Backbone as CSV, one residue per row, in Angstrom:
resi,resn,N_x,N_y,N_z,CA_x,CA_y,CA_z,C_x,C_y,C_z
1,MET,12.032,4.122,190.281,11.794,4.026,188.873,10.998,3.019,189.066
2,PRO,9.604,3.460,187.876,8.783,1.841,187.678,8.518,1.216,186.961
3,GLN,8.344,-0.329,187.218,8.814,-1.454,186.250,7.756,-0.737,185.173
4,PRO,8.180,-1.078,183.847,6.869,-0.740,182.933,5.667,-2.493,183.057
5,ARG,4.351,-2.109,182.726,3.453,-3.098,183.264,3.167,-3.481,181.674
6,PRO,3.356,-4.902,181.509,2.467,-5.264,180.483,1.270,-5.279,180.158
7,PRO,0.952,-4.953,179.047,-0.728,-4.812,178.671,-1.305,-5.226,178.718
8,GLY,-2.451,-4.495,179.625,-3.187,-5.319,180.509,-4.943,-5.619,178.939
9,PRO,-5.813,-6.368,179.653,-6.687,-6.309,178.913,-7.818,-5.063,178.489
10,GLY,-7.457,-3.853,179.409,-7.999,-3.090,178.588,-6.680,-1.889,178.296
11,SER,-5.841,-1.994,177.701,-4.724,-1.352,177.946,-4.810,-1.134,175.891
12,PRO,-4.364,0.132,175.021,-4.942,0.277,173.649,-3.462,-0.458,172.790
13,ASP,-2.594,-0.546,173.783,-1.279,-1.330,172.739,-2.179,-2.856,172.497
14,GLN,-2.570,-3.680,173.576,-3.504,-4.848,172.785,-4.642,-4.956,171.971
15,HIS,-3.750,-5.980,170.831,-4.463,-6.165,169.394,-5.635,-7.015,169.939
16,LYS,-6.821,-6.725,168.729,-7.845,-7.417,168.909,-7.341,-8.554,167.639
17,PRO,-7.843,-9.348,167.893,-7.854,-11.120,166.892,-8.810,-10.292,165.507
18,TRP,-8.413,-10.401,164.536,-8.888,-9.862,163.189,-10.192,-10.990,163.031
19,SER,-11.544,-10.336,162.717,-12.117,-10.904,162.573,-13.284,-10.345,161.218
20,ALA,-13.626,-11.723,160.803,-14.234,-11.487,159.233,-15.153,-10.557,159.579
21,PRO,-15.033,-9.785,158.355,-16.175,-8.749,157.888,-18.211,-9.413,157.935
22,ARG,-19.303,-8.800,158.803,-20.371,-9.534,159.116,-21.035,-8.834,157.277
23,ALA,-21.452,-10.425,156.652,-22.472,-10.301,155.701,-23.407,-9.348,155.893
24,VAL,-23.608,-8.228,154.913,-24.520,-6.987,154.674,-26.294,-7.650,154.180
25,THR,-26.792,-7.587,154.782,-28.237,-8.369,154.376,-28.811,-7.162,153.526
26,ALA,-29.846,-7.688,153.049,-30.454,-6.580,151.889,-31.678,-6.109,152.821
27,THR,-31.863,-4.513,152.415,-32.841,-4.205,152.926,-34.230,-3.758,151.708
28,ARG,-34.788,-3.395,152.454,-36.093,-2.977,151.611,-35.638,-1.996,150.454
29,THR,-35.037,-1.341,151.284,-34.674,0.202,149.926,-33.473,-0.583,148.962
30,SER,-32.651,-1.265,149.348,-32.097,-2.119,148.205,-31.940,-2.241,147.513
31,VAL,-33.056,-3.150,147.754,-34.665,-4.368,147.113,-35.485,-3.036,145.929
32,VAL,-35.647,-2.593,146.458,-36.313,-1.377,145.619,-35.462,-0.512,144.604
33,TRP,-34.339,0.246,145.045,-33.179,0.090,144.464,-32.427,-0.841,142.911
34,ALA,-32.406,-1.992,143.135,-32.378,-2.437,141.952,-33.623,-3.160,141.366
35,GLY,-34.713,-2.879,142.005,-35.816,-2.745,141.008,-35.794,-1.820,140.102
36,LEU,-35.644,-0.551,141.039,-35.615,0.798,140.237,-34.764,0.250,138.799
37,TRP,-33.713,0.102,139.027,-32.536,-0.131,137.662,-33.360,-1.158,136.946
38,ALA,-33.675,-1.633,137.174,-34.350,-3.084,136.460,-35.361,-2.655,135.581
39,VAL,-36.668,-1.814,136.278,-37.233,-1.285,135.753,-37.031,-0.246,134.409
40,ALA,-35.837,0.454,134.675,-35.720,1.150,134.137,-34.932,0.784,132.414
41,VAL,-34.117,-0.515,132.754,-33.607,-1.118,132.095,-34.340,-1.757,130.524
42,ILE,-35.110,-2.118,131.570,-36.657,-3.178,130.347,-37.503,-1.787,130.214
43,LEU,-37.766,-0.672,130.021,-38.323,0.291,129.605,-37.491,0.681,128.394
44,ILE,-36.176,0.541,129.043,-35.358,1.388,127.610,-35.771,-0.149,126.480
45,VAL,-35.600,-0.573,126.834,-35.409,-2.167,125.778,-36.956,-1.908,125.159
46,PHE,-37.893,-1.813,125.950,-38.959,-1.740,125.183,-39.245,-0.385,124.640
47,MET,-39.230,0.978,124.881,-38.570,1.891,123.643,-37.758,1.482,122.709
48,VAL,-36.570,1.379,122.397,-36.150,0.756,121.316,-36.706,-0.331,120.382
49,PHE,-37.656,-0.939,121.327,-38.146,-2.141,120.647,-39.513,-1.614,119.515
50,VAL,-39.949,-0.563,119.988,-41.030,-0.172,119.897,-40.774,1.034,118.379
51,VAL,-39.832,1.614,118.903,-39.432,2.848,117.600,-38.939,1.693,116.606
52,SER,-37.962,0.766,116.688,-37.628,-0.256,115.578,-38.660,-0.764,114.573
53,ASN,-40.300,-1.122,115.152,-40.970,-2.212,114.676,-41.986,-1.162,114.499
54,THR,-41.737,-0.071,113.394,-43.284,0.849,112.899,-44.157,0.214,111.931
55,GLY,-42.969,-0.289,111.156,-44.143,-1.064,109.916,-45.720,-1.482,110.461
56,ASP,-46.267,-1.269,108.996,-47.582,-1.925,109.210,-48.339,-2.950,109.178
57,VAL,-48.695,-4.316,109.887,-49.055,-5.510,109.790,-50.724,-5.768,109.610
58,ARG,-51.124,-6.371,108.659,-52.394,-6.835,108.141,-52.914,-7.829,109.278
59,ILE,-53.796,-7.643,109.785,-54.579,-8.707,111.074,-56.154,-9.043,110.683
60,SER,-55.542,-10.346,110.697,-57.026,-10.875,110.325,-57.718,-11.922,111.367
61,PHE,-58.772,-11.760,112.085,-58.754,-12.637,112.966,-60.465,-13.231,113.331
62,ALA,-61.159,-13.508,113.379,-62.196,-13.685,114.041,-63.296,-13.173,112.882
63,GLY,-62.846,-13.542,111.628,-64.077,-11.977,111.200,-63.559,-10.648,110.814
64,MET,-62.800,-10.409,111.785,-62.185,-9.154,111.829,-60.951,-8.580,111.228
65,SER,-60.849,-7.647,110.859,-59.214,-7.505,109.603,-59.302,-5.590,110.326
66,GLY,-57.835,-5.573,110.333,-57.192,-4.549,110.291,-56.025,-4.313,109.885
67,VAL,-55.054,-3.049,109.755,-53.833,-2.707,110.207,-53.207,-2.041,111.252
68,LEU,-52.316,-2.646,111.879,-51.581,-2.094,113.080,-50.259,-2.449,113.048
69,PRO,-49.443,-1.189,113.396,-48.229,-1.457,113.691,-47.634,-2.494,114.174
70,LEU,-46.878,-3.616,113.913,-45.861,-4.374,113.861,-45.979,-4.476,115.741
71,ALA,-45.443,-3.318,116.459,-45.312,-3.507,117.806,-46.331,-3.615,118.707
72,VAL,-47.173,-2.945,118.176,-48.724,-2.864,119.092,-49.255,-4.501,118.829
73,VAL,-49.420,-5.258,117.401,-49.592,-6.849,117.548,-48.651,-7.760,118.262
74,LEU,-46.788,-7.375,117.992,-46.593,-7.857,119.149,-46.544,-7.829,120.468
75,MET,-47.230,-6.782,120.799,-47.158,-5.991,122.097,-48.725,-6.981,122.772
76,ALA,-49.718,-6.659,121.816,-50.813,-7.788,122.345,-50.289,-8.629,122.656
77,ALA,-49.716,-9.764,121.439,-49.276,-11.358,121.941,-48.986,-11.787,123.228
78,MET,-47.786,-10.668,123.442,-46.868,-10.912,124.526,-48.209,-10.703,125.846
79,SER,-49.055,-9.444,126.011,-49.616,-9.296,127.200,-50.702,-10.535,126.998
80,ALA,-51.377,-11.354,126.298,-52.247,-12.263,125.735,-51.122,-14.103,126.626
81,GLY,-49.984,-13.570,126.504,-49.295,-14.544,127.255,-49.340,-14.522,128.349
82,ILE,-48.908,-12.813,128.906,-48.704,-13.189,130.094,-49.959,-13.271,131.002
83,ALA,-51.321,-12.983,130.947,-52.179,-12.823,131.156,-52.803,-14.322,131.307
84,VAL,-52.522,-15.236,130.558,-52.464,-16.655,130.454,-51.665,-17.235,131.466
85,THR,-50.492,-17.128,131.370,-50.239,-17.957,132.590,-50.315,-16.880,134.164
86,LEU,-50.354,-15.912,134.365,-51.195,-15.275,135.915,-52.319,-15.902,135.683
87,ILE,-53.082,-16.282,135.379,-54.272,-16.896,135.530,-54.074,-18.532,135.357
88,LEU,-53.569,-19.136,134.655,-52.639,-20.650,135.331,-51.920,-20.636,136.826
89,GLY,-51.148,-19.650,136.680,-50.599,-20.180,138.260,-51.377,-19.158,139.177
90,THR,-52.082,-18.408,138.978,-53.406,-18.039,140.079,-54.198,-18.932,140.528
91,ALA,-54.622,-19.992,139.826,-55.243,-20.956,140.035,-54.296,-22.087,140.341
92,ARG,-53.350,-22.402,140.190,-52.177,-23.627,140.554,-52.037,-23.136,142.196
93,LEU,-51.658,-21.619,142.584,-51.598,-21.427,143.667,-52.379,-21.313,144.752
94,THR,-54.001,-20.978,144.055,-54.598,-21.041,145.015,-55.637,-22.148,145.498
95,GLN,-54.875,-24.020,144.887,-55.341,-25.002,144.643,-54.567,-25.804,145.726
96,LEU,-52.555,-24.897,145.898,-51.855,-25.355,146.695,-52.043,-24.970,148.206
97,ARG,-52.180,-23.933,148.284,-52.574,-22.931,149.305,-53.059,-23.649,150.412
98,PRO,-54.404,-24.021,150.317,-54.961,-24.719,151.754,-54.055,-26.243,151.586
99,LEU,-53.894,-26.849,150.895,-52.674,-27.873,151.354,-51.412,-27.153,152.312
100,THR,-50.837,-26.876,152.129,-49.629,-26.093,152.847,-50.392,-26.017,154.160
101,ARG,-51.592,-24.930,154.748,-51.924,-24.597,155.569,-52.194,-26.373,156.229
102,ARG,-53.240,-27.537,156.084,-53.029,-28.238,156.655,-52.164,-29.929,157.622
103,ARG,-50.930,-29.048,156.443,-49.615,-29.703,156.301,-49.048,-29.468,157.928
104,PRO,-48.904,-30.759,158.540,-48.021,-30.670,159.794,-46.295,-30.459,159.262
105,ARG,-46.301,-29.050,160.219,-44.897,-28.995,160.431,-43.788,-29.414,161.053
């Protein structure tokens, strides 16, 4: 009668040591998916904002005057703020880019 042999390296009885699960890296698709959800939430908030601010406001600026819905006035102010921020940010990045290229690594 043959003697049973201890399990060798290739035998199915040998248990592999537990290893920690590998970290999942972000893919382009997952980033786009998260971005779409963020845009959807922002659009819903925007729609609620516009619907809840329909009252008219009298505007006078630089000799012009008129009546506009409050939501339009607030969105115009927000757009002007975003435009100023983008212009100043672009100017600053334009200043810094040549400096980072000349800098030794």
